[in-house]
C-alpha positions as CSV (number, residue, x, y, z in Angstrom):
1,M,-87.8,108.6,75.6
2,K,-89.1,110.9,73.0
3,A,-87.4,110.6,69.6
4,A,-85.4,113.6,68.8
5,A,-87.3,116.4,66.7
6,P,-86.3,116.7,63.0
7,A,-84.8,119.8,61.9
8,G,-86.7,122.4,59.5
9,L,-84.8,123.5,56.2
10,L,-86.7,126.6,54.6
11,L,-85.1,126.9,50.9
12,A,-85.4,131.1,50.5
13,A,-82.5,132.0,48.3
14,G,-83.8,132.5,44.8
15,E,-84.2,136.0,43.4
16,G,-87.9,135.4,42.3
17,S,-86.8,136.3,38.7
18,R,-90.2,135.8,37.1
19,L,-92.0,137.6,40.2
20,G,-89.6,140.5,40.3
21,R,-88.2,140.2,43.6
22,P,-86.9,137.8,46.2
23,K,-89.6,135.6,47.4
24,A,-88.6,135.4,50.8
25,L,-89.3,139.1,51.2
26,V,-92.8,138.9,49.7
27,E,-95.5,139.6,52.1
28,V,-98.9,137.4,52.2
29,D,-101.5,138.3,54.5
30,G,-99.3,140.9,56.2
31,E,-96.3,138.4,56.8
32,R,-93.1,137.9,54.9
33,L,-93.1,134.3,53.4
34,V,-89.6,133.8,55.2
35,D,-91.3,134.7,58.3
36,R,-94.5,132.4,57.8
37,G,-92.1,129.5,56.7
38,V,-90.3,129.5,59.7
39,R,-93.3,129.9,61.9
40,M,-94.8,126.9,60.3
41,L,-91.8,124.7,60.8
42,R,-91.3,125.6,64.4
43,A,-95.3,125.2,65.1
44,A,-94.7,121.8,63.5
45,G,-92.1,120.8,66.0
46,C,-88.8,121.2,63.9
47,S,-85.7,122.2,66.0
48,P,-83.5,123.6,64.7
49,V,-85.1,125.6,61.9
50,L,-82.5,126.8,59.1
51,V,-83.1,129.2,56.2
52,V,-81.0,129.2,53.3
53,I,-80.7,132.8,51.8
54,G,-78.9,134.0,48.8
55,A,-80.6,136.6,46.6
56,A,-81.2,138.9,48.9
57,P,-79.9,139.5,52.7
58,V,-82.7,138.4,54.9
59,E,-83.1,138.9,58.7
60,V,-84.9,136.1,60.5
61,V,-86.1,135.6,63.9
62,G,-86.2,131.7,65.2
63,A,-84.2,130.3,62.9
64,V,-80.4,129.9,61.5
65,V,-79.7,131.9,58.6
66,V,-77.5,130.0,56.2
67,P,-75.9,131.9,53.3
68,N,-75.5,130.3,49.8
69,P,-73.0,131.9,47.8
70,Q,-73.8,129.7,45.1
71,W,-77.6,130.4,45.0
72,R,-77.5,131.4,41.0
73,T,-76.8,127.9,40.2
74,G,-80.5,126.6,41.5
75,M,-82.4,124.9,44.1
76,G,-79.7,122.3,44.1
77,S,-77.2,124.3,45.5
78,S,-79.4,125.6,48.3
79,L,-80.5,122.0,49.4
80,R,-76.7,121.0,49.6
81,T,-75.8,123.9,51.6
82,G,-78.6,123.5,54.0
83,L,-77.8,119.7,54.6
84,A,-74.4,120.7,55.1
85,A,-75.4,123.2,57.8
86,L,-77.5,120.8,59.8
87,P,-76.2,119.9,63.3
88,P,-74.2,116.9,63.8
89,G,-77.2,114.1,65.3
90,C,-79.8,115.5,63.7
91,P,-82.3,112.6,62.8
92,A,-84.1,113.9,59.9
93,V,-85.0,117.1,58.0
94,V,-88.3,118.7,56.7
95,V,-87.5,120.4,53.6
96,A,-89.8,123.2,52.6
97,L,-90.0,126.1,50.1
98,V,-90.4,129.6,50.7
99,D,-92.9,130.2,48.0
100,Q,-95.6,127.7,49.3
101,P,-97.4,129.7,51.8
102,R,-100.3,127.3,51.7
103,V,-98.3,124.4,53.2
104,T,-99.0,124.0,56.8
105,S,-97.7,122.7,60.2
106,E,-100.3,120.0,60.3
107,A,-98.8,118.8,56.8
108,V,-95.3,118.9,58.5
109,R,-96.6,117.1,61.6
110,R,-98.1,114.3,59.3
111,L,-94.6,113.7,57.6
112,V,-92.9,113.6,61.0
113,R,-95.7,111.2,62.2
114,A,-94.7,108.9,59.2
115,H,-91.1,109.0,59.8
116,R,-91.8,108.0,63.3
117,E,-93.7,105.0,62.2
118,G,-90.6,104.0,59.9
119,A,-90.6,105.8,56.8
120,P,-87.2,106.8,55.9
121,I,-88.6,109.6,53.5
122,A,-92.0,110.9,53.7
123,V,-93.2,113.3,50.8
124,A,-96.5,115.2,51.0
125,T,-99.0,114.3,48.4
126,Y,-101.8,116.3,46.8
127,G,-104.4,114.5,44.8
128,G,-101.8,111.7,44.9
129,T,-99.0,113.7,43.5
130,P,-95.9,114.0,45.3
131,R,-94.8,117.6,46.3
132,N,-93.5,119.6,49.1
133,P,-92.6,119.3,52.1
134,V,-90.3,116.3,52.1
135,L,-88.8,114.6,55.3
136,I,-85.5,113.1,54.6
137,S,-83.8,110.8,57.3
138,S,-80.2,111.4,58.0
139,R,-78.8,108.3,56.4
140,Y,-79.7,109.8,53.1
141,F,-78.5,113.3,53.7
142,A,-75.3,112.7,51.7
143,E,-76.9,110.8,48.8
144,V,-79.5,113.5,48.6
145,A,-77.0,116.5,48.4
146,E,-75.0,114.5,45.8
147,S,-78.2,114.2,43.5
148,A,-79.2,117.9,43.9
149,V,-77.9,119.5,41.0
150,G,-79.1,122.6,39.0
151,D,-82.7,123.9,39.8
152,V,-83.7,120.6,41.3
153,G,-83.6,119.5,44.9
154,A,-84.3,116.0,46.1
155,R,-86.6,114.8,43.1
156,P,-83.6,112.8,41.4
157,F,-83.0,111.0,44.6
158,L,-86.7,110.4,45.3
159,R,-87.3,109.1,41.9
160,A,-84.3,106.8,41.7
161,H,-85.2,105.2,45.1
162,P,-89.0,104.9,45.1
163,A,-89.1,101.9,47.8
164,L,-87.9,104.5,50.3
165,V,-90.7,107.2,49.9
166,T,-93.6,107.1,51.7
167,G,-96.5,109.4,50.4
168,V,-98.5,111.3,52.9
169,P,-101.9,112.7,51.6
170,C,-101.9,116.5,52.8
171,D,-105.1,117.7,50.6
172,D,-107.3,118.1,53.6
173,V,-104.8,120.3,55.6
174,A,-102.7,122.0,52.9
175,A,-102.0,123.3,49.3
176,P,-98.9,123.0,47.2
177,D,-99.7,126.4,45.3
178,D,-96.6,128.2,44.8
179,I,-95.7,131.6,44.0
180,D,-93.9,132.3,40.6
181,T,-95.2,135.1,39.1
182,P,-97.3,138.4,40.0
183,D,-100.5,136.6,39.0
184,D,-99.6,133.7,41.4
185,L,-99.3,136.2,43.9
186,A,-102.6,138.0,43.2
187,A,-104.5,134.6,43.2
188,L,-103.5,133.8,46.8
189,G,-105.2,137.2,47.8
């Protein structure tokens, strides 16, 4: 029997204050970042895919939209909101950030493979440094949510429990470059 697919969780609630507009609505190569993130998670086999929104109303095809009324408090509230919205019985979730358009479905598939091979938490690494996306087994959802405060997501939990974390090299298939400023966006072009 095939193992149940992990859910995908795209955090897309921020206002993009340094960028000057919500990142979810930014277009790169003719595609909104939110649509690109959903497509990437779905192509990797994540089901369902949830998108946490906040600063701007965002319509998304192919995903469940989850509003985060506390989005101004930072990424931690978006992660907590998304984890709370996952369906019962979800075995794991892949958490991705909307502002990283060079993360690929192959990187997510590698995390899923690591999980199926026994990793309770799998983190994409680039040059040996852990970044995003991150796959979290369901048994840790509550603890991750509890540690997600302010503008940090799962990082405090991951640092407190290094024995649970498997780094998965993704340098050859993805890049963690994020879009925080107009210069970052221009550099992607």
